Every structure is written in structure tokens, then in C-alpha cells.
N, CA, C and O of each residue as an XYZ file, in Angstrom:
896
protein
N      22.203     15.547    -35.448
C      21.242     16.532    -34.944
C      19.859     15.909    -34.771
O      19.174     16.157    -33.779
N      19.453     15.082    -35.767
C      18.153     14.427    -35.695
C      18.081     13.475    -34.506
O      17.035     13.347    -33.869
N      19.209     12.800    -34.204
C      19.241     11.874    -33.081
C      19.061     12.630    -31.769
O      18.320     12.192    -30.889
N      19.744     13.770    -31.645
C      19.632     14.582    -30.425
C      18.204     15.087    -30.253
O      17.672     15.084    -29.143
N      17.586     15.518    -31.343
C      16.209     16.007    -31.279
C      15.263     14.886    -30.871
O      14.349     15.085    -30.071
N      15.499     13.700    -31.437
C      14.651     12.554    -31.095
C      14.771     12.213    -29.615
O      13.772     11.941    -28.950
N      16.000     12.230    -29.105
C      16.220     11.922    -27.685
C      15.544     12.955    -26.800
O      14.930     12.607    -25.791
N      15.655     14.231    -27.176
C      15.014     15.292    -26.397
C      13.495     15.138    -26.388
O      12.848     15.317    -25.357
N      12.941     14.804    -27.545
C      11.490     14.602    -27.631
C      11.055     13.409    -26.780
O      10.019     13.441    -26.116
N      11.871     12.363    -26.817
C      11.554     11.178    -26.030
C      11.599     11.484    -24.540
O      10.749     11.017    -23.782
N      12.595     12.271    -24.115
C      12.702     12.645    -22.704
C      11.510     13.493    -22.266
O      10.959     13.302    -21.181
N      11.121     14.440    -23.136
C       9.978     15.296    -22.811
C       8.703     14.460    -22.705
O       7.901     14.655    -21.791
N       8.519     13.523    -23.648
C       7.340     12.657    -23.616
C       7.324     11.808    -22.349
O       6.286     11.674    -21.701
N       8.476     11.234    -21.997
C       8.557     10.363    -20.822
C       8.262     11.133    -19.544
O       7.512     10.667    -18.687
N       8.858     12.316    -19.423
C       8.609     13.136    -18.234
C       7.154     13.573    -18.174
O       6.549     13.584    -17.102
N       6.595     13.930    -19.316
C       5.193     14.329    -19.354
C       4.270     13.190    -18.963
O       3.284     13.394    -18.254
N       4.592     11.989    -19.426
C       3.794     10.812    -19.077
C       3.847     10.554    -17.580
O       2.828     10.246    -16.963
N       5.034     10.679    -16.997
C       5.193     10.439    -15.561
C       4.369     11.436    -14.749
O       3.667     11.048    -13.814
N       4.453     12.708    -15.102
C       3.719     13.737    -14.363
C       2.216     13.582    -14.552
O       1.445     13.667    -13.596
N       1.814     13.355    -15.787
C       0.382     13.255    -16.090
C      -0.256     12.052    -15.412
O      -1.346     12.167    -14.852
N       0.405     10.900    -15.455
C      -0.170      9.685    -14.867
C      -0.312      9.811    -13.359
O      -1.308      9.358    -12.794
N       0.674     10.421    -12.692
C       0.579     10.624    -11.251
C      -0.529     11.601    -10.886
O      -1.277     11.375     -9.935
N      -0.631     12.685    -11.642
C      -1.677     13.676    -11.366
C      -3.062     13.104    -11.648
O      -4.021     13.395    -10.933
N      -3.157     12.290    -12.696
C      -4.458     11.703    -13.040
C      -4.946     10.783    -11.932
O      -6.130     10.791    -11.597
N      -4.048      9.990    -11.362
C      -4.448      9.088    -10.278
C      -4.828      9.866     -9.023
O      -5.839      9.575     -8.384
N      -4.004     10.862     -8.676
C      -4.243     11.600     -7.429
C      -5.526     12.437     -7.491
O      -6.129     12.732     -6.459
N      -5.939     12.817     -8.702
C      -7.138     13.648     -8.848
C      -8.390     12.839     -9.159
O      -9.482     13.398     -9.265
N      -8.237     11.533     -9.306
C      -9.388     10.699     -9.646
C     -10.390     10.706     -8.494
O     -10.037     10.450     -7.343
N     -11.622     10.997     -8.819
C     -12.689     11.077     -7.812
C     -13.687      9.967     -8.080
O     -14.416     10.011     -9.071
N     -13.725      8.979     -7.210
C     -14.663      7.864     -7.343
C     -15.743      8.026     -6.287
O     -15.465      7.868     -5.098
N     -16.965      8.335     -6.691
C     -18.039      8.540     -5.705
C     -18.423      7.224     -5.024
O     -18.404      6.162     -5.646
N     -18.764      7.312     -3.764
C     -19.201      6.132     -3.035
C     -20.107      6.548     -1.882
O     -20.039      7.674     -1.390
N     -20.955      5.613     -1.467
C     -21.826      5.839     -0.319
C     -21.189      5.228      0.921
O     -20.569      4.167      0.855
N     -21.347      5.901      2.037
C     -20.774      5.402      3.282
C     -21.586      4.228      3.807
O     -22.817      4.240      3.781
N     -20.886      3.233      4.275
C     -21.536      2.081      4.898
C     -21.778      2.424      6.366
O     -20.830      2.760      7.076
N     -23.017      2.349      6.836
C     -23.317      2.794      8.207
C     -22.856      1.785      9.268
O     -22.614      0.611      8.988
N     -22.749      2.299     10.490
C     -22.513      1.473     11.682
C     -21.239      0.634     11.604
O     -21.234     -0.542     11.968
N     -20.167      1.251     11.126
C     -18.885      0.543     11.072
C     -18.224      0.578     12.454
O     -18.110      1.638     13.070
N     -17.797     -0.571     12.923
C     -17.059     -0.638     14.171
C     -15.649     -0.137     13.914
O     -14.973     -0.626     13.009
N     -15.198      0.832     14.699
C     -13.907      1.464     14.456
C     -12.805      0.830     15.300
O     -13.042      0.363     16.414
N     -11.623      0.827     14.754
C     -10.468      0.287     15.471
C     -10.025      1.240     16.574
O     -10.184      2.456     16.469
N      -9.481      0.674     17.608
C      -8.910      1.503     18.677
C      -7.600      2.132     18.202
O      -7.272      3.262     18.566
N      -6.850      1.376     17.374
C      -5.539      1.823     16.920
C      -5.601      2.232     15.450
O      -6.385      1.666     14.688
N      -4.787      3.206     15.041
C      -4.823      3.686     13.649
C      -4.422      2.613     12.644
O      -3.728      1.651     12.969
N      -4.886      2.814     11.409
C      -4.481      1.985     10.290
C      -3.303      2.672      9.605
O      -3.384      3.851      9.260
N      -2.218      1.945      9.410
C      -1.013      2.531      8.822
C      -0.687      1.842      7.499
O      -0.335      0.663      7.476
N      -0.806      2.578      6.411
C      -0.459      2.072      5.080
C       0.977      2.480      4.758
O       1.340      3.650      4.881
N       1.783      1.516      4.350
C       3.192      1.761      4.041
C       3.374      1.780      2.528
O       2.882      0.887      1.838
N       4.063      2.769      2.010
C       4.283      2.843      0.565
C       5.274      1.779      0.115
O       6.271      1.509      0.785
N       4.982      1.188     -1.022
C       5.889      0.237     -1.640
C       6.941      0.952     -2.476
O       7.057      2.176     -2.406
N       7.707      0.208     -3.265
C       8.722      0.825     -4.131
C       8.092      1.849     -5.065
O       7.050      1.601     -5.672
N       8.739      2.998     -5.167
C       8.222      4.065     -6.019
C       9.282      4.516     -7.022
O      10.470      4.229     -6.879
N       8.816      5.220     -8.022
C       9.707      5.817     -9.025
C       9.019      7.066     -9.551
O       7.918      7.400     -9.112
N       9.646      7.745    -10.471
C       9.044      8.953    -11.031
C       7.736      8.635    -11.744
O       6.891      9.515    -11.909
N       7.561      7.385    -12.169
C       6.346      6.993    -12.876
C       5.220      6.563    -11.940
O       4.077      6.410    -12.371
N       5.541      6.368    -10.660
C       4.504      6.009     -9.690
C       4.988      6.412     -8.303
O       5.716      5.671     -7.643
N       4.569      7.602     -7.872
C       4.989      8.072     -6.550
C       3.885      8.786     -5.795
O       3.883      8.779     -4.564
N       2.958      9.394     -6.487
C       1.892     10.159     -5.833
C       0.700      9.261     -5.537
O       0.352      8.394     -6.338
N       0.070      9.477     -4.367
C      -1.147      8.726     -3.998
C      -0.940      7.237     -4.198
O      -1.660      6.595     -4.963
N       0.052      6.693     -3.504
C       0.439      5.300     -3.729
C      -0.740      4.344     -3.594
O      -0.885      3.420     -4.394
N      -1.600      4.565     -2.568
C      -2.712      3.651     -2.322
C      -4.030      4.154     -2.906
O      -5.091      3.604     -2.612
N      -3.966      5.187     -3.724
C      -5.123      5.670     -4.463
C      -6.345      5.885     -3.562
O      -6.273      6.680     -2.625
N      -7.464      5.197     -3.821
C      -8.718      5.452     -3.101
C      -8.713      4.931     -1.675
O      -9.447      5.446     -0.832
N      -7.903      3.921     -1.385
C      -8.034      3.156     -0.142
C      -8.016      4.015      1.123
O      -8.920      3.913      1.952
N      -7.019      4.841      1.272
C      -6.859      5.586      2.530
C      -7.997      6.577      2.753
O      -8.504      6.699      3.868
N      -8.400      7.285      1.700
C      -9.489      8.254      1.860
C     -10.816      7.538      2.106
O     -11.653      8.026      2.865
N     -11.010      6.389      1.471
C     -12.237      5.614      1.660
C     -12.377      5.196      3.117
O     -13.446      5.357      3.707
N     -11.324      4.670      3.693
C     -11.373      4.240      5.095
C     -11.497      5.433      6.037
O     -12.214      5.369      7.035
N     -10.799      6.517      5.720
C     -10.890      7.715      6.561
C     -12.301      8.289      6.557
O     -12.788      8.751      7.589
N     -12.959      8.261      5.398
C     -14.336      8.760      5.309
C     -15.280      7.911      6.156
O     -16.327      8.395      6.585
N     -14.925      6.667      6.396
C     -15.757      5.798      7.234
C     -15.416      5.932      8.721
O     -15.933      5.185      9.552
N     -14.552      6.881      9.047
C     -14.286      7.191     10.442
C     -13.007      6.619     11.011
O     -12.695      6.859     12.177
N     -12.250      5.863     10.214
C     -11.016      5.269     10.717
C      -9.887      6.295     10.707
O      -9.814      7.168      9.842
N      -9.020      6.160     11.690
C      -7.827      6.995     11.726
C      -6.777      6.325     10.838
O      -6.304      5.231     11.147
N      -6.418      6.981      9.739
C      -5.569      6.372      8.724
C      -4.337      7.239      8.480
O      -4.440      8.452      8.303
N      -3.180      6.599      8.475
C      -1.929      7.284      8.177
C      -1.193      6.544      7.070
O      -1.431      5.359      6.833
N      -0.297      7.256      6.395
C       0.569      6.650      5.387
C       2.018      6.886      5.777
O       2.426      8.023      6.013
N       2.790      5.817      5.846
C       4.216      5.915      6.107
C       4.945      5.880      4.771
O       4.919      4.872      4.065
N       5.599      6.994      4.428
C       6.313      7.088      3.159
C       7.761      6.644      3.352
O       8.572      7.372      3.925
N       8.071      5.465      2.876
C       9.447      4.964      2.935
C      10.233      5.473      1.735
O       9.637      5.911      0.751
N      11.582      5.422      1.799
C      12.391      5.778      0.629
C      11.918      5.042     -0.617
O      11.335      3.962     -0.523
N      12.165      5.617     -1.762
C      11.538      5.151     -2.989
C      11.855      3.704     -3.353
O      10.932      2.941     -3.640
N      13.122      3.298     -3.353
C      13.421      1.994     -3.932
C      14.463      1.169     -3.181
O      14.328     -0.051     -3.090
N      15.489      1.806     -2.646
C      16.585      1.069     -2.019
C      16.091      0.264     -0.820
O      15.554      0.828      0.134
N      16.274     -1.046     -0.870
C      15.730     -1.928      0.171
C      16.316     -1.634      1.546
O      15.588     -1.613      2.539
N      17.629     -1.406      1.611
C      18.259     -1.158      2.904
C      17.804      0.171      3.494
O      17.563      0.264      4.697
N      17.686      1.195      2.660
C      17.211      2.489      3.147
C      15.768      2.393      3.636
O      15.396      3.020      4.628
N      14.975      1.616      2.942
C      13.578      1.432      3.355
C      13.527      0.704      4.698
O      12.741      1.067      5.574
N      14.354     -0.311      4.857
C      14.406     -1.062      6.112
C      14.878     -0.177      7.259
O      14.309     -0.213      8.349
N      15.925      0.623      7.013
C      16.445      1.513      8.049
C      15.399      2.542      8.477
O      15.250      2.833      9.663
N      14.682      3.085      7.505
C      13.653      4.085      7.819
C      12.528      3.456      8.633
O      12.001      4.082      9.554
N      12.164      2.234      8.301
C      11.101      1.545      9.038
C      11.539      1.249     10.465
O      10.753      1.405     11.400
N      12.786      0.825     10.642
C      13.285      0.534     11.992
C      13.337      1.807     12.831
O      13.041      1.780     14.026
N      13.712      2.920     12.205
C      13.713      4.199     12.922
C      12.288      4.578     13.329
O      12.055      5.048     14.443
N      11.345      4.370     12.418
C       9.944      4.661     12.713
C       9.455      3.812     13.878
O       8.782      4.317     14.777
N       9.790      2.520     13.867
C       9.367      1.640     14.952
C       9.923      2.103     16.296
O       9.222      2.099     17.308
N      11.194      2.503     16.289
C      11.817      2.971     17.524
C      11.084      4.193     18.079
O      10.899      4.320     19.289
N      10.671      5.087     17.184
C       9.930      6.280     17.611
C       8.574      5.905     18.193
O       8.146      6.478     19.195
N       7.899      4.945     17.568
C       6.581      4.538     18.053
C       6.674      3.823     19.401
O       5.833      4.018     20.278
N       7.699      3.000     19.550
C       7.900      2.312     20.828
C       8.151      3.320     21.951
O       7.661      3.167     23.069
N       8.927      4.350     21.623
C       9.255      5.367     22.616
C       8.008      6.098     23.097
O       7.900      6.442     24.274
N       7.065      6.335     22.185
C       5.843      7.063     22.534
C       4.672      6.128     22.824
O       3.538      6.573     23.005
N       4.960      4.822     22.867
C       3.946      3.807     23.190
C       2.734      3.889     22.255
O       1.586      3.797     22.691
N       3.015      4.062     20.978
C       1.963      4.088     19.972
C       1.853      2.717     19.309
O       2.835      1.985     19.190
N       0.645      2.391     18.883
C       0.407      1.105     18.237
C      -0.451      1.328     16.988
O      -1.138      2.343     16.872
N      -0.404      0.382     16.066
C      -1.132      0.555     14.821
C      -1.304     -0.782     14.110
O      -0.622     -1.764     14.402
N      -2.245     -0.780     13.162
C      -2.471     -1.920     12.285
C      -1.765     -1.632     10.960
O      -2.013     -0.602     10.333
N      -0.905     -2.524     10.543
C      -0.030     -2.295      9.400
C      -0.639     -2.876      8.119
O      -1.126     -4.006      8.111
N      -0.606     -2.085      7.036
C      -1.049     -2.528      5.712
C       0.100     -2.299      4.734
O       0.647     -1.198      4.663
N       0.466     -3.332      3.982
C       1.558     -3.192      3.026
C       1.400     -4.179      1.883
O       0.545     -5.064      1.923
N       2.245     -4.015      0.851
C       2.210     -4.924     -0.290
C       3.361     -5.922     -0.205
O       4.187     -5.846      0.705
N       3.414     -6.854     -1.150
C       4.379     -7.941     -1.097
C       5.833     -7.470     -1.141
O       6.621     -7.926     -0.312
N       6.240     -6.577     -2.067
C       7.649     -6.153     -2.057
C       8.049     -5.438     -0.775
O       9.201     -5.535     -0.351
N       7.123     -4.725     -0.156
C       7.423     -4.061      1.110
C       7.570     -5.079      2.225
O       8.447     -4.946      3.078
N       6.720     -6.095      2.224
C       6.846     -7.168      3.220
C       8.198     -7.862      3.074
O       8.834     -8.203      4.071
N       8.634     -8.070      1.841
C       9.941     -8.701      1.618
C      11.069     -7.830      2.168
O      12.059     -8.348      2.684
N      10.921     -6.505      2.059
C      11.927     -5.593      2.602
C      11.958     -5.611      4.128
O      13.026     -5.516      4.733
N      10.789     -5.734      4.747
C      10.668     -5.517      6.193
C      10.454     -6.791      6.994
O      10.394     -6.748      8.223
N      10.340     -7.908      6.319
C       9.991     -9.153      6.986
C      10.984     -9.530      8.082
O      10.576     -9.904      9.181
N      12.271     -9.437      7.798
C      13.286     -9.804      8.793
C      13.181     -8.925     10.040
O      13.301     -9.413     11.164
N      12.957     -7.634      9.831
C      12.818     -6.713     10.964
C      11.632     -7.097     11.837
O      11.735     -7.099     13.063
N      10.507     -7.422     11.209
C       9.303     -7.779     11.962
C       9.507     -9.081     12.724
O       9.084     -9.196     13.875
N      10.149    -10.064     12.097
C      10.352    -11.357     12.750
C      11.352    -11.265     13.899
O      11.157    -11.872     14.952
N      12.417    -10.507     13.690
C      13.481    -10.453     14.689
C      13.147     -9.522     15.843
O      13.381     -9.863     17.002
N      12.604     -8.354     15.539
C      12.347     -7.367     16.584
C      11.008     -7.591     17.285
O      10.816     -7.151     18.418
N      10.082     -8.278     16.607
C       8.756     -8.505     17.178
C       8.199     -7.215     17.797
O       7.896     -7.180     18.989
N       8.067     -6.168     16.993
C       7.711     -4.848     17.532
C       6.356     -4.830     18.235
O       5.351     -5.303     17.703
N       6.357     -4.282     19.424
C       5.132     -4.172     20.224
C       4.160     -3.175     19.608
O       2.957     -3.238     19.861
N       4.680     -2.255     18.800
C       3.830     -1.208     18.225
C       2.976     -1.702     17.063
O       2.033     -1.018     16.667
N       3.280     -2.864     16.512
C       2.480     -3.419     15.418
C       1.460     -4.403     15.996
O       1.833     -5.448     16.529
N       0.184     -4.067     15.889
C      -0.886     -4.911     16.413
C      -1.223     -6.030     15.437
O      -1.479     -7.165     15.842
N      -1.222     -5.701     14.151
C      -1.571     -6.682     13.126
C      -0.891     -6.294     11.823
O      -0.392     -5.180     11.668
N      -0.882     -7.233     10.897
C      -0.308     -6.976      9.569
C      -1.253     -7.512      8.513
O      -1.706     -8.654      8.590
N      -1.549     -6.678      7.523
C      -2.386     -7.075      6.394
C      -1.593     -6.888      5.112
O      -1.123     -5.789      4.818
N      -1.447     -7.961      4.354
C      -0.709     -7.899      3.090
C      -1.692     -7.808      1.925
O      -2.573     -8.655      1.780
N      -1.536     -6.785      1.104
C      -2.365     -6.602     -0.081
C      -1.625     -7.207     -1.276
O      -0.485     -6.837     -1.556
N      -2.276     -8.137     -1.979
C      -1.569     -8.845     -3.030
C      -2.502     -9.220     -4.181
O      -3.723     -9.251     -4.025
N      -1.904     -9.502     -5.335
C      -2.667     -9.944     -6.498
C      -3.231    -11.338     -6.246
O      -2.591    -12.164     -5.594
N      -4.409    -11.592     -6.755
C      -5.023    -12.911     -6.628
C      -4.159    -13.952     -7.332
O      -3.742    -13.761     -8.475
N      -3.897    -15.053     -6.635
C      -3.146    -16.144     -7.234
C      -1.644    -16.020     -7.158
O      -0.935    -16.929     -7.592
N      -1.132    -14.922     -6.619
C       0.310    -14.728     -6.514
C       0.807    -15.290     -5.192
O       0.173    -15.100     -4.154
N       1.926    -15.973     -5.228
C       2.496    -16.553     -4.014
C       2.918    -15.447     -3.066
O       3.480    -14.438     -3.491
N       2.650    -15.632     -1.793
C       2.975    -14.628     -0.783
C       4.467    -14.639     -0.475
O       5.267    -15.108     -1.285
N       4.838    -14.130      0.681
C       6.230    -13.973      1.057
C       6.923    -15.332      1.196
O       6.279    -16.380      1.148
N       8.248    -15.293      1.369
C       9.049    -16.509      1.407
C       8.614    -17.454      2.524
O       8.676    -18.673      2.365
N       8.182    -16.908      3.633
C       7.663    -17.703      4.743
C       6.200    -17.352      4.948
O       5.806    -16.214      4.692
N       5.385    -18.292      5.403
C       3.953    -18.006      5.560
C       3.705    -16.905      6.584
O       4.432    -16.776      7.569
N       2.658    -16.110      6.329
C       2.316    -15.042      7.266
C       1.990    -15.584      8.642
O       2.156    -14.888      9.644
N       1.527    -16.823      8.696
C       1.160    -17.402      9.991
C       2.355    -17.546     10.923
O       2.194    -17.684     12.136
N       3.561    -17.513     10.349
C       4.752    -17.648     11.185
C       5.240    -16.305     11.732
O       6.197    -16.261     12.505
N       4.594    -15.225     11.336
C       4.957    -13.920     11.880
C       4.538    -13.838     13.349
O       3.589    -14.507     13.758
N       5.241    -13.019     14.149
C       4.928    -12.932     15.581
C       3.718    -12.056     15.896
O       3.488    -11.730     17.060
N       2.941    -11.671     14.886
C       1.753    -10.843     15.076
C       0.623    -11.411     14.222
O       0.889    -12.095     13.234
N      -0.630    -11.143     14.579
C      -1.753    -11.589     13.751
C      -1.641    -11.009     12.335
O      -1.517     -9.796     12.167
N      -1.685    -11.876     11.324
C      -1.446    -11.445      9.947
C      -2.407    -12.126      9.000
O      -2.857    -13.247      9.241
N      -2.717    -11.426      7.908
C      -3.613    -11.996      6.917
C      -3.391    -11.356      5.561
O      -3.243    -10.136      5.481
N      -3.362    -12.148      4.479
C      -3.300    -11.555      3.136
C      -4.706    -11.271      2.617
O      -5.657    -11.976      2.956
N      -4.827    -10.234      1.794
C      -6.070     -9.972      1.072
C      -5.724     -9.990     -0.411
O      -4.862     -9.236     -0.862
N      -6.399    -10.853     -1.167
C      -6.138    -10.975     -2.597
C      -7.149    -10.140     -3.379
O      -8.348    -10.164     -3.101
N      -6.636     -9.404     -4.361
C      -7.480     -8.549     -5.186
C      -7.487     -9.043     -6.628
O      -6.432     -9.364     -7.175
N      -8.663     -9.109     -7.250
C      -8.752     -9.585     -8.635
C      -8.173     -8.553     -9.605
O      -8.076     -7.371     -9.273
N      -7.789     -9.003    -10.804
C      -7.251     -8.068    -11.797
C      -8.323     -7.119    -12.309
O      -9.512     -7.439    -12.318
N      -7.880     -5.962    -12.728
C      -8.803     -4.981    -13.302
C      -8.855     -5.152    -14.819
O      -7.846     -5.446    -15.461
N     -10.033     -4.965    -15.368
C     -10.198     -5.054    -16.815
C     -10.412     -3.681    -17.432
O     -10.677     -3.568    -18.629
N     -10.298     -2.643    -16.622
C     -10.538     -1.291    -17.132
C      -9.530     -0.332    -16.520
O      -9.815      0.348    -15.534
N      -8.344     -0.288    -17.124
C      -7.304      0.635    -16.701
C      -6.833      1.424    -17.916
O      -6.490      0.822    -18.933
N      -6.806      2.754    -17.841
C      -6.390      3.560    -18.996
C      -5.021      3.150    -19.537
O      -4.126      2.774    -18.779
N      -4.875      3.227    -20.849
C      -3.646      2.799    -21.508
C      -2.428      3.569    -20.998
O      -1.360      2.986    -20.811
N      -2.584      4.877    -20.772
C      -1.434      5.671    -20.346
C      -0.976      5.267    -18.941
O       0.210      5.359    -18.624
N      -1.927      4.814    -18.091
C      -1.538      4.336    -16.761
C      -0.802      3.007    -16.865
O       0.172      2.780    -16.147
N      -1.258      2.130    -17.748
C      -0.575      0.855    -17.956
C       0.852      1.083    -18.447
O       1.792      0.454    -17.961
N       1.006      1.985    -19.414
C       2.329      2.275    -19.952
C       3.236      2.858    -18.880
O       4.387      2.443    -18.746
N       2.725      3.814    -18.116
C       3.512      4.429    -17.061
C       3.924      3.408    -16.018
O       5.043      3.455    -15.507
N       3.014      2.472    -15.695
C       3.328      1.481    -14.669
C       4.352      0.466    -15.177
O       5.172     -0.022    -14.399
N       4.315      0.147    -16.462
C       5.339     -0.729    -17.034
C       6.717     -0.081    -16.933
O       7.704     -0.757    -16.642
N       6.783      1.222    -17.172
C       8.045      1.947    -17.022
C       8.471      1.974    -15.557
O       9.659      1.896    -15.245
N       7.499      2.083    -14.674
C       7.786      2.038    -13.232
C       8.416      0.699    -12.850
O       9.400      0.665    -12.111
N       7.863     -0.385    -13.345
C       8.401     -1.713    -13.067
C       9.822     -1.839    -13.591
O      10.702     -2.367    -12.911
N      10.040     -1.348    -14.811
C      11.374     -1.446    -15.405
C      12.391     -0.613    -14.626
O      13.547     -1.008    -14.479
N      11.952      0.533    -14.135
C      12.871      1.427    -13.435
C      13.218      0.908    -12.043
O      14.365      1.021    -11.611
N      12.257      0.350    -11.349
C      12.522     -0.144     -9.992
C      13.242     -1.488    -10.005
O      13.922     -1.842     -9.042
N      13.093     -2.230    -11.091
C      13.736     -3.548    -11.216
C      13.394     -4.440    -10.017
O      14.254     -5.112     -9.448
N      12.127     -4.422     -9.662
C      11.640     -5.228     -8.539
C      10.766     -6.364     -9.040
O       9.982     -6.194     -9.974
N      10.907     -7.518     -8.413
C       9.994     -8.616     -8.695
C       8.790     -8.493     -7.766
O       8.861     -7.852     -6.718
N       7.705     -9.106     -8.161
C       6.495     -9.165     -7.334
C       5.848     -7.798     -7.093
O       5.146     -7.626     -6.097
N       6.066     -6.831     -7.973
C       5.334     -5.576     -7.795
C       3.840     -5.848     -7.963
O       3.445     -6.569     -8.879
N       3.017     -5.286     -7.101
C       1.573     -5.518     -7.225
C       1.029     -4.855     -8.483
O       1.625     -3.919     -9.014
N      -0.099     -5.349     -8.945
C      -0.734     -4.758    -10.115
C      -1.388     -3.430     -9.748
O      -1.584     -3.121     -8.573
N      -1.719     -2.660    -10.765
C      -2.442     -1.413    -10.525
C      -3.776     -1.677     -9.840
O      -4.243     -0.864     -9.042
N      -4.382     -2.808    -10.151
C      -5.653     -3.153     -9.526
C      -5.492     -3.317     -8.024
O      -6.302     -2.797     -7.257
N      -4.460     -4.031     -7.593
C      -4.222     -4.250     -6.165
C      -3.938     -2.939     -5.444
O      -4.263     -2.797     -4.265
N      -3.341     -1.992     -6.136
C      -3.047     -0.693     -5.543
C      -4.245      0.254     -5.581
O      -4.158      1.388     -5.111
N      -5.351     -0.210     -6.135
C      -6.565      0.602     -6.131
C      -6.702      1.548     -7.295
O      -7.487      2.495     -7.233
N      -5.942      1.309     -8.376
C      -5.988      2.213     -9.524
C      -6.876      1.696    -10.650
O      -7.014      2.363    -11.675
N      -7.481      0.518    -10.481
C      -8.387     -0.002    -11.506
C      -9.736      0.691    -11.426
O     -10.341      0.763    -10.356
N     -10.202      1.192    -12.541
C     -11.445      1.958    -12.533
C     -12.667      1.088    -12.241
O     -13.662      1.582    -11.711
N     -12.601     -0.201    -12.581
C     -13.774     -1.056    -12.456
C     -13.882     -1.760    -11.105
O     -14.958     -2.242    -10.750
N     -12.790     -1.829    -10.348
C     -12.876     -2.571     -9.082
C     -12.254     -1.857     -7.885
O     -12.124     -2.453     -6.816
N     -11.870     -0.597     -8.044
C     -11.272      0.141     -6.921
C     -12.229      0.200     -5.734
O     -11.808      0.070     -4.585
N     -13.511      0.395     -6.011
C     -14.494      0.499     -4.929
C     -14.714     -0.852     -4.251
O     -14.803     -0.925     -3.026
N     -14.800     -1.919     -5.042
C     -14.958     -3.257     -4.454
C     -13.741     -3.628     -3.607
O     -13.879     -4.228     -2.541
N     -12.548     -3.268     -4.089
C     -11.331     -3.518     -3.306
C     -11.377     -2.756     -1.986
O     -10.980     -3.275     -0.943
N     -11.861     -1.530     -2.046
C     -11.959     -0.712     -0.830
C     -12.922     -1.341      0.168
O     -12.702     -1.269      1.377
N     -13.982     -1.953     -0.332
C     -14.933     -2.619      0.556
C     -14.307     -3.840      1.228
O     -14.627     -4.152      2.375
N     -13.413     -4.531      0.513
C     -12.690     -5.641      1.133
C     -11.816     -5.138      2.279
O     -11.712     -5.784      3.322
N     -11.197     -3.993      2.078
C     -10.375     -3.413      3.136
C     -11.239     -2.940      4.307
O     -10.821     -3.009      5.462
N     -12.433     -2.464      4.002
C     -13.349     -2.039      5.067
C     -13.748     -3.243      5.925
O     -13.824     -3.140      7.149
N     -14.000     -4.369      5.283
C     -14.305     -5.587      6.034
C     -13.142     -5.980      6.941
O     -13.339     -6.368      8.093
N     -11.941     -5.875      6.407
C     -10.760     -6.194      7.203
C     -10.627     -5.231      8.379
O     -10.296     -5.651      9.488
N     -10.882     -3.944      8.149
C     -10.794     -2.953      9.218
C     -11.789     -3.255     10.325
O     -11.469     -3.082     11.501
N     -12.987     -3.704      9.974
C     -13.977     -4.028     10.995
C     -13.581     -5.286     11.774
O     -13.854     -5.395     12.969
N     -12.939     -6.228     11.089
C     -12.415     -7.406     11.790
C     -11.345     -6.993     12.796
O     -11.304     -7.503     13.917
N     -10.482     -6.069     12.388
C      -9.445     -5.574     13.291
C     -10.061     -4.818     14.463
O      -9.550     -4.876     15.581
N     -11.158     -4.110     14.207
C     -11.842     -3.392     15.285
C     -12.398     -4.379     16.309
O     -12.341     -4.126     17.512
N     -12.929     -5.491     15.838
C     -13.414     -6.532     16.751
C     -12.261     -7.110     17.564
O     -12.417     -7.415     18.747
N     -11.111     -7.257     16.928
C      -9.936     -7.755     17.629
C      -9.504     -6.779     18.717
O      -9.154     -7.190     19.823
N      -9.528     -5.492     18.403
C      -9.187     -4.467     19.404
C     -10.172     -4.505     20.574
O      -9.793     -4.332     21.733
N     -11.441     -4.734     20.242
C     -12.472     -4.754     21.273
C     -12.261     -5.925     22.223
O     -12.413     -5.782     23.436
N     -11.915     -7.072     21.675
C     -11.654     -8.243     22.520
C     -10.433     -8.015     23.383
O     -10.384     -8.470     24.526
N      -9.451     -7.317     22.850
C      -8.224     -7.038     23.602
C      -8.522     -6.142     24.798
O      -7.910     -6.281     25.858
N      -9.477     -5.213     24.616
C      -9.820     -4.261     25.678
C     -10.792     -4.832     26.709
O     -10.975     -4.260     27.783
N     -11.419     -5.977     26.369
C     -12.431     -6.531     27.265
C     -11.802     -6.998     28.571
O     -10.720     -7.585     28.553
N     -12.446     -6.755     29.689
C     -11.901     -7.191     30.980
C     -11.918     -8.710     31.089
O     -12.807     -9.365     30.547
N     -10.951     -9.260     31.779
C     -10.864    -10.713     31.959
C     -11.904    -11.196     32.970
O     -11.982    -12.392     33.252
């Protein structure tokens, strides 16, 4: 009886931790001032969700998407299936087919495990709808199996430093997330924008990248 009670308590604690950590991240409000005179991209910025689990599923990119949207960029999030690599790849290929049909284009932002899932599709299909690719990764971590420079589209990694101020309950929840997904190369909470001390600085790095992409769009539109 004591064992059953202990298991029930453990399940309740685990579920509570999962719900609380997701709600805490999604409700976190980090004040910031808008940077004036930002050059905007012609094409939307598309953030793709990485592997998710019950311990990390809400607001995958935390501050990043709202920060860029507040600066005037058109920002979307593509929610792929939570963990299965083949299902994620199939969903992405279906999405690409839809975008090609409607002649839509976008700048792609993703993390290392997502790039590993979708890399073959990008190399083989060379989708016209993807204008650029930006990989968000931990500082000092090796990138994908092949260099980004070999991709058929303009690509660049952005490295984010580790955070030194992340709540203990978020760290614990994310460790459970890693164990549940059984994925290698999962990005740190800092890279995903959940670090309290550097989320804003990381967002500014993404803003710089967005302005670079806007310049690229402008050159593309310039008459010959």
C-alpha cells in the first residue's frame, strides 16, 4: 500500500512540475525597449519547434518570437509533431508542398535536433519556399553532420552563451524532458530563450540576424 501511495505521489508531483514549468515559461514577462529603425524582411520569419514532451511543449521559443514581432517582423511558428523523427519530417514535407503551391517564401529558424531531422529533405528537395536557414545552437557545440555552407540555401548558425540564472524547477523539468525525448544535441534552456539573465541579449542577436536577412531581401528585389 505504501509503495502504491508513493508512486501516486510521485506521478502527481511529476505532472504538477510539467504543468507548472510550462505555464511559468509561457507567462514570463521580460520588459524590453524597442530598437528603432529596424529594416524589415520582405518574407516572414518561421520558427520551427524542436522535439517536445510533456515537460517542454508550451512557448517553445519563449521570448524570441514575440520580441521580433514587436519590432515589426512577420513571425510564425511551425509546430511539428513532438518527438518522432519520421513524423516530423513528413509534416515538414507536407508544409513545404503547401507553401510551394501558394508560392509562399520564408526565412527558417530552427535548432540542431530539428536540422538533423530535416536536413535530408532540405538538401534533396532544395525547396524554393525557403529563402534562408538560421540554426540556433549552444556556444561551442558542433553543428550538423555536414557544414551549413553545403546547404542549397543561404545558412548561418547563431551561437548562444550558457545562462547562469535559470530557476531550479525549470532545470529539473528540462532534464526530465531530455530523458523522455531520448535525443542527443538538445539545445540548452539558454539557447531556447528561457535563461533569465540572457534571454534579452539572445533576442538582440536574433534581431541582428533578422536585419541582415532584410538586407538580403532588399538586394534580391533590387533591379538589375
